[in-house]
N, CA, C and O of each residue as an XYZ file, in Angstrom:
536
protein
N      73.184    112.927    -10.427
C      72.716    111.659    -10.057
C      72.540    110.672    -11.261
O      72.775    109.465    -11.205
N      72.077    111.387    -12.400
C      71.919    110.732    -13.777
C      73.228    110.080    -14.333
O      73.145    108.956    -14.828
N      74.207    110.604    -14.289
C      75.596    110.251    -14.753
C      76.027    108.962    -13.718
O      76.542    107.922    -14.130
N      75.744    109.217    -12.446
C      76.279    108.160    -11.470
C      75.383    106.721    -11.705
O      75.824    105.572    -11.726
N      74.153    107.126    -11.853
C      73.288    105.891    -11.965
C      73.590    105.075    -13.422
O      73.437    103.858    -13.527
N      74.008    105.879    -14.436
C      74.285    105.307    -15.659
C      75.732    104.465    -15.390
O      75.862    103.306    -15.784
N      76.553    105.023    -14.838
C      77.899    104.425    -14.398
C      77.637    103.147    -13.603
O      78.315    102.142    -13.814
N      76.669    103.173    -12.698
C      76.525    102.047    -11.896
C      75.927    100.870    -12.765
O      76.388     99.729    -12.788
N      74.752    101.351    -13.527
C      74.212    100.285    -14.597
C      75.399     99.655    -15.445
O      75.535     98.433    -15.502
N      76.228    100.506    -16.082
C      77.139    100.118    -17.021
C      78.215     99.296    -16.244
O      78.612     98.262    -16.781
N      78.680     99.625    -15.137
C      79.763     98.783    -14.395
C      79.033     97.502    -14.003
O      79.580     96.437    -14.290
N      77.893     97.492    -13.397
C      77.180     96.211    -12.993
C      77.025     95.287    -14.414
O      77.363     94.103    -14.401
N      76.615     95.776    -15.345
C      76.425     94.978    -16.605
C      77.779     94.534    -17.152
O      77.913     93.395    -17.601
N      78.812     95.431    -17.123
C      80.089     95.000    -17.738
C      80.655     93.934    -16.804
O      81.212     92.963    -17.316
N      80.556     94.034    -15.426
C      81.014     93.058    -14.410
C      80.257     91.601    -14.721
O      80.860     90.529    -14.764
N      78.962     91.748    -14.908
C      78.190     90.628    -15.151
C      78.515     89.891    -16.381
O      78.664     88.671    -16.312
N      78.649     90.568    -17.600
C      78.860     90.093    -18.752
C      80.410     89.491    -18.884
O      80.675     88.463    -19.507
N      81.291     90.236    -18.253
C      82.651     89.994    -18.293
C      82.958     88.580    -17.567
O      83.639     87.691    -18.077
N      82.350     88.519    -16.299
C      82.327     87.436    -15.486
C      81.902     86.213    -16.166
O      82.662     85.246    -16.206
N      80.738     86.186    -16.706
C      79.996     85.173    -17.454
C      80.831     84.635    -18.717
O      80.937     83.451    -19.036
N      81.403     85.739    -19.373
C      82.151     85.192    -20.691
C      83.476     84.607    -20.227
O      83.923     83.606    -20.787
N      84.153     85.222    -19.173
C      85.377     84.672    -18.613
C      85.210     83.230    -18.172
O      86.016     82.354    -18.487
N      84.103     83.013    -17.411
C      83.970     81.595    -16.894
C      83.669     80.694    -17.993
O      84.254     79.610    -17.995
N      82.783     80.986    -19.009
C      82.422     80.144    -20.038
C      83.450     79.831    -21.076
O      83.594     78.726    -21.598
N      84.200     80.978    -21.346
C      85.297     80.818    -22.534
C      86.500     80.522    -21.968
O      87.261     79.818    -22.632
N      86.897     80.957    -20.726
C      88.190     80.684    -20.347
C      88.317     79.698    -19.126
O      89.086     78.741    -19.211
N      87.655     79.896    -18.115
C      87.777     79.146    -16.890
C      87.543     77.626    -17.007
O      88.381     76.763    -16.745
N      86.110     77.397    -17.496
C      85.697     75.939    -17.593
C      86.603     75.220    -18.629
O      87.195     74.179    -18.342
N      86.684     75.806    -19.825
C      87.594     74.968    -20.835
C      88.920     74.770    -20.319
O      89.471     73.692    -20.541
N      89.496     75.649    -19.673
C      90.904     75.471    -19.148
C      91.071     74.452    -17.974
O      92.064     73.732    -17.876
N      90.024     74.443    -17.086
C      90.124     73.473    -16.073
C      89.914     72.182    -16.537
O      90.583     71.282    -16.030
N      88.898     71.858    -17.635
C      88.625     70.629    -18.172
C      89.842     70.145    -19.185
O      89.921     68.952    -19.478
N      90.673     70.987    -19.646
C      91.639     70.528    -20.634
C      93.027     70.369    -19.746
O      93.899     69.606    -20.160
N      93.195     71.045    -18.621
C      94.462     71.024    -18.079
C      94.443     70.190    -16.635
O      95.512     70.001    -16.054
N      93.284     69.733    -16.119
C      93.207     68.980    -14.976
C      92.642     67.666    -15.320
O      91.896     67.530    -16.290
N      93.040     66.530    -14.415
C      92.398     65.233    -14.931
C      90.975     65.252    -14.470
O      90.651     65.924    -13.490
N      90.089     64.511    -15.167
C      88.622     64.587    -14.945
C      88.217     64.289    -13.470
O      87.203     64.773    -12.967
N      89.014     63.518    -12.856
C      88.684     63.250    -11.325
C      88.885     64.472    -10.449
O      88.312     64.556     -9.363
N      89.732     65.466    -10.928
C      89.914     66.642    -10.294
C      88.977     67.861    -10.825
O      88.400     68.654    -10.082
N      88.933     67.866    -12.153
C      88.432     68.935    -12.893
C      86.770     69.131    -12.417
O      86.295     70.242    -12.178
N      86.109     68.046    -12.341
C      84.674     68.100    -11.928
C      84.482     68.500    -10.595
O      83.637     69.364    -10.362
N      85.212     67.947     -9.585
C      84.855     68.577     -8.174
C      85.378     69.995     -7.994
O      84.798     70.800     -7.266
N      86.588     70.312     -8.736
C      87.115     71.763     -8.707
C      86.080     72.739     -9.390
O      85.906     73.847     -8.881
N      85.455     72.408    -10.411
C      84.527     73.418    -11.202
C      83.184     73.488    -10.234
O      82.575     74.548    -10.086
N      82.832     72.405     -9.669
C      81.617     72.432     -8.816
C      81.908     73.351     -7.598
O      81.022     74.115     -7.215
N      83.072     73.310     -6.995
C      83.560     74.111     -5.974
C      83.513     75.526     -6.289
O      83.243     76.341     -5.408
N      83.755     75.874     -7.474
C      83.772     77.331     -7.961
C      82.325     77.861     -8.126
O      82.132     79.051     -7.873
N      81.374     77.146     -8.495
C      80.026     77.443     -8.839
C      79.387     78.533     -7.706
O      78.805     79.565     -8.040
N      79.588     78.144     -6.423
C      78.946     79.244     -5.566
C      79.476     80.433     -5.658
O      78.700     81.381     -5.534
N      80.830     80.696     -5.883
C      81.500     81.996     -6.110
C      81.057     82.523     -7.304
O      80.866     83.737     -7.367
N      80.831     81.716     -8.402
C      80.394     82.308     -9.804
C      79.072     82.878     -9.504
O      78.965     84.102     -9.576
N      78.031     82.157     -9.172
C      76.635     82.555     -8.816
C      76.570     83.782     -7.950
O      75.784     84.704     -8.170
N      77.466     83.752     -6.916
C      77.248     84.848     -6.013
C      77.809     86.124     -6.863
O      77.121     87.141     -6.787
N      78.886     86.171     -7.596
C      79.263     87.053     -8.427
C      78.346     87.594     -9.381
O      78.203     88.810     -9.509
N      77.727     86.767    -10.045
C      76.655     87.078    -10.911
C      75.487     87.916    -10.350
O      74.991     88.905    -10.890
N      75.098     87.301     -9.062
C      74.046     87.979     -8.555
C      74.407     89.303     -8.052
O      73.588     90.198     -8.259
N      75.521     89.598     -7.409
C      75.747     90.842     -7.043
C      75.963     91.934     -8.154
O      75.581     93.101     -8.060
N      76.648     91.370     -9.242
C      76.818     92.200    -10.227
C      75.618     92.815    -10.881
O      75.443     94.001    -11.158
N      74.723     91.662    -11.101
C      73.300     92.066    -11.718
C      72.542     92.940    -10.749
O      71.688     93.710    -11.188
N      72.816     92.865     -9.391
C      72.093     93.701     -8.525
C      72.693     95.075     -8.546
O      71.944     96.026     -8.321
N      73.874     95.266     -8.776
C      74.542     96.546     -9.036
C      74.019     97.164    -10.256
O      73.764     98.367    -10.297
N      73.842     96.325    -11.318
C      73.206     96.907    -12.533
C      71.823     97.410    -12.394
O      71.416     98.491    -12.820
N      71.068     96.418    -11.683
C      69.644     96.817    -11.363
C      69.383     98.008    -10.664
O      68.464     98.747    -11.018
N      70.145     98.278     -9.650
C      70.256     99.385     -8.768
C      70.470    100.724     -9.702
O      69.768    101.718     -9.519
N      71.437    100.682    -10.662
C      71.613    101.753    -11.573
C      70.398    101.988    -12.550
O      70.024    103.132    -12.808
N      69.853    100.983    -13.034
C      68.589    101.166    -13.733
C      67.502    101.693    -13.045
O      66.791    102.555    -13.561
N      67.269    101.173    -11.718
C      66.193    101.551    -10.910
C      66.431    103.218    -10.652
O      65.478    103.987    -10.770
N      67.586    103.632    -10.344
C      67.809    105.022    -10.180
C      67.610    105.819    -11.343
O      67.290    107.001    -11.216
N      67.779    105.248    -12.570
C      67.419    106.015    -13.724
C      66.036    105.943    -14.113
O      65.725    106.441    -15.195
N      65.158    105.397    -13.394
C      63.775    105.157    -13.658
C      63.521    104.301    -14.730
O      62.505    104.441    -15.411
N      64.477    103.286    -14.981
C      64.331    102.327    -16.256
C      63.802    101.177    -15.693
O      64.618    100.255    -15.670
N      62.623    100.896    -15.193
C      61.914     99.953    -14.497
C      62.085     98.527    -15.250
O      62.442     97.503    -14.668
N      61.790     98.607    -16.568
C      61.869     97.378    -17.339
C      63.247     96.639    -17.359
O      63.386     95.419    -17.265
N      64.200     97.523    -17.491
C      65.583     97.113    -17.613
C      65.986     96.436    -16.139
O      66.564     95.362    -15.972
N      65.538     97.329    -15.162
C      65.695     96.648    -13.781
C      65.123     95.368    -13.502
O      65.717     94.479    -12.893
N      63.726     95.269    -14.048
C      63.035     94.006    -14.016
C      63.768     92.903    -14.761
O      63.701     91.764    -14.297
N      64.379     93.101    -15.736
C      65.064     92.062    -16.539
C      66.140     91.574    -15.659
O      66.264     90.356    -15.527
N      67.002     92.452    -14.984
C      68.072     92.158    -14.083
C      67.431     91.412    -12.923
O      68.059     90.432    -12.522
N      66.311     91.703    -12.331
C      65.747     91.051    -11.290
C      65.475     89.498    -11.708
O      65.764     88.565    -10.959
N      64.920     89.343    -12.916
C      64.613     87.963    -13.408
C      65.990     87.243    -13.596
O      66.094     86.029    -13.416
N      67.064     88.049    -13.972
C      68.404     87.345    -14.064
C      68.872     86.925    -12.689
O      69.465     85.860    -12.516
N      68.615     87.723    -11.772
C      68.985     87.413    -10.310
C      68.276     86.221     -9.894
O      68.887     85.334     -9.297
N      66.878     86.107    -10.190
C      66.123     84.932     -9.682
C      66.525     83.628    -10.450
O      66.482     82.540     -9.877
N      66.919     83.755    -11.760
C      67.422     82.752    -12.433
C      68.789     82.153    -11.734
O      69.014     80.966    -11.499
N      69.526     83.128    -11.501
C      71.069     82.824    -10.969
C      70.735     82.024     -9.529
O      71.229     80.922     -9.290
N      69.983     82.602     -8.756
C      69.547     82.075     -7.397
C      68.978     80.612     -7.549
O      69.336     79.688     -6.819
N      68.041     80.488     -8.584
C      67.451     79.246     -8.845
C      68.461     78.164     -9.125
O      68.499     77.119     -8.476
N      69.425     78.505    -10.296
C      70.381     77.600    -10.570
C      71.428     77.253     -9.448
O      71.890     76.121     -9.309
N      71.733     78.244     -8.724
C      72.730     78.041     -7.674
C      71.958     77.182     -6.541
O      72.492     76.127     -6.198
N      70.887     77.516     -6.012
C      70.374     76.778     -4.868
C      69.426     75.591     -5.235
O      69.092     74.839     -4.320
N      69.011     75.387     -6.377
C      68.175     74.306     -6.748
C      68.813     73.303     -7.887
O      68.975     72.100     -7.683
N      69.132     73.935     -9.050
C      69.572     73.247    -10.210
C      70.932     72.510     -9.942
O      71.070     71.326    -10.250
N      71.942     73.257     -9.354
C      73.257     72.684     -9.213
C      73.244     71.500     -8.186
O      73.860     70.455     -8.392
N      72.500     71.742     -7.071
C      72.440     70.553     -6.175
C      71.776     69.276     -6.802
O      72.117     68.107     -6.624
N      70.795     69.741     -7.543
C      69.978     68.575     -8.149
C      70.896     67.840     -9.159
O      70.849     66.611     -9.204
N      71.687     68.498     -9.928
C      72.706     67.962    -10.920
C      73.671     67.237    -10.181
O      74.018     66.131    -10.595
N      74.207     67.763     -9.020
C      75.194     67.026     -8.131
C      74.476     65.640     -7.608
O      75.166     64.622     -7.655
N      73.291     65.556     -7.171
C      72.579     64.390     -6.881
C      72.273     63.391     -7.988
O      72.229     62.176     -7.793
N      72.076     63.951     -9.103
C      71.819     63.032    -10.261
C      73.297     62.381    -10.650
O      73.357     61.190    -10.953
N      74.383     63.141    -10.630
C      75.610     62.558    -10.982
C      76.035     61.677     -9.821
O      76.686     60.687    -10.156
N      75.794     61.837     -8.496
C      76.098     60.934     -7.417
C      75.256     59.555     -7.690
O      75.804     58.462     -7.546
N      73.971     59.671     -8.069
C      73.199     58.582     -8.239
C      73.429     57.756     -9.669
O      72.932     56.649     -9.876
N      74.137     58.367    -10.476
C      74.655     57.669    -11.665
C      73.618     57.888    -12.658
O      73.524     57.099    -13.598
N      72.865     58.834    -12.553
C      71.690     59.228    -13.479
C      72.286     60.107    -14.706
O      71.931     61.280    -14.818
N      73.128     59.568    -15.557
C      73.758     60.198    -16.490
C      72.876     60.895    -17.527
O      73.232     61.955    -18.043
N      71.828     60.347    -17.798
C      70.824     60.956    -18.681
C      70.174     62.296    -18.128
O      70.150     63.337    -18.786
N      69.617     62.153    -16.771
C      69.154     63.270    -16.221
C      70.180     64.389    -16.013
O      69.872     65.560    -16.238
N      71.397     64.035    -15.585
C      72.456     65.024    -15.454
C      72.820     65.745    -16.733
O      73.024     66.958    -16.776
N      72.901     64.814    -17.922
C      72.963     65.584    -19.207
C      72.000     66.575    -19.586
O      72.292     67.642    -20.125
N      70.810     66.185    -19.284
C      69.604     67.074    -19.596
C      69.652     68.354    -18.878
O      69.501     69.462    -19.393
N      69.920     68.048    -17.399
C      69.942     69.320    -16.571
C      71.250     70.142    -16.843
O      71.240     71.339    -16.555
N      72.241     69.639    -17.317
C      73.450     70.371    -17.753
C      73.100     71.176    -18.959
O      73.516     72.330    -19.063
N      72.416     70.668    -19.802
C      72.024     71.445    -21.101
C      71.141     72.572    -20.794
O      71.199     73.630    -21.420
N      70.233     72.329    -19.728
C      69.313     73.425    -19.344
C      70.008     74.500    -18.657
O      69.595     75.653    -18.789
N      71.155     74.207    -17.843
C      71.953     75.149    -17.283
C      72.719     75.977    -18.218
O      72.887     77.186    -18.057
N      73.183     75.287    -19.212
C      73.928     76.155    -20.261
C      73.107     77.151    -20.987
O      73.442     78.320    -21.179
N      71.850     76.516    -21.429
C      70.774     77.460    -21.990
C      70.175     78.531    -21.128
O      69.787     79.595    -21.611
N      70.103     78.252    -19.874
C      69.855     79.248    -19.000
C      70.919     80.408    -18.791
O      70.551     81.561    -18.569
N      72.258     80.047    -18.874
C      73.244     80.833    -18.622
C      73.527     81.786    -19.936
O      73.971     82.933    -19.897
N      73.171     81.053    -21.080
C      73.284     81.783    -22.322
C      72.151     82.770    -22.510
O      72.348     83.853    -23.060
N      71.062     82.429    -22.092
C      69.903     83.526    -21.894
C      70.126     84.590    -21.094
O      69.764     85.712    -21.448
N      70.738     84.374    -19.940
C      71.003     85.499    -19.009
C      71.968     86.452    -19.589
O      71.850     87.675    -19.507
N      73.069     85.738    -20.268
C      74.174     86.495    -20.914
C      73.612     87.363    -22.021
O      73.938     88.544    -22.141
N      72.723     86.722    -22.863
C      72.243     87.478    -23.992
C      71.252     88.766    -23.466
O      71.312     89.882    -23.983
N      70.363     88.427    -22.387
C      69.536     89.538    -21.855
C      70.638     90.661    -21.324
O      70.368     91.828    -21.605
N      71.831     90.410    -20.595
C      72.613     91.443    -20.199
C      73.205     92.125    -21.359
O      73.224     93.356    -21.354
N      73.686     91.477    -22.341
C      74.400     92.136    -23.532
C      73.266     93.040    -24.176
O      73.561     94.115    -24.699
N      71.924     92.560    -24.122
C      70.946     93.481    -24.831
C      70.701     94.783    -24.037
O      70.563     95.893    -24.551
N      70.662     94.483    -22.631
C      70.666     95.800    -21.710
C      71.856     96.702    -21.948
O      71.686     97.909    -22.115
N      73.095     96.130    -21.970
C      74.256     97.006    -22.207
C      74.086     97.769    -23.433
O      74.180     98.993    -23.339
N      73.855     97.254    -24.552
C      73.630     97.818    -25.826
C      72.609     98.840    -25.873
O      72.747     99.820    -26.606
N      71.414     98.650    -25.011
C      70.481     99.688    -24.989
C      70.953    100.896    -23.967
O      70.370    101.981    -23.956
N      71.865    100.647    -23.269
C      72.319    101.710    -22.171
C      73.366    102.525    -23.023
O      73.465    103.739    -22.845
N      74.018    101.975    -23.793
C      75.209    102.995    -24.341
C      74.965    103.468    -25.702
O      75.764    104.233    -26.243
């Protein structure tokens, strides 16, 4: 059981980190450099629900692996990541969409910066957990 739970934790973290890095380093830049702005923005906003669902599921897989290993603090860090992902998905992104629609550029820019910092913090926490695991 110990080996299986370590594989579960490692697989979940690798999926989480890989998905986050791919989205930030490949997908978003590619969309905004290859598509016209009028298409790129709505397209990337349509991708967000899938991205956040993927992040929540992969973090839950990793958390279950740590929980089975009785590494409660690591599982708790992942539960915080899940909570942050759900908050961004269900509250922050709709709020940013509303600010954009209302023409509140300053509010949108501030909120977008917050989402970038939040995503970076989640990624750093996941990397830290992976380094501790291996």
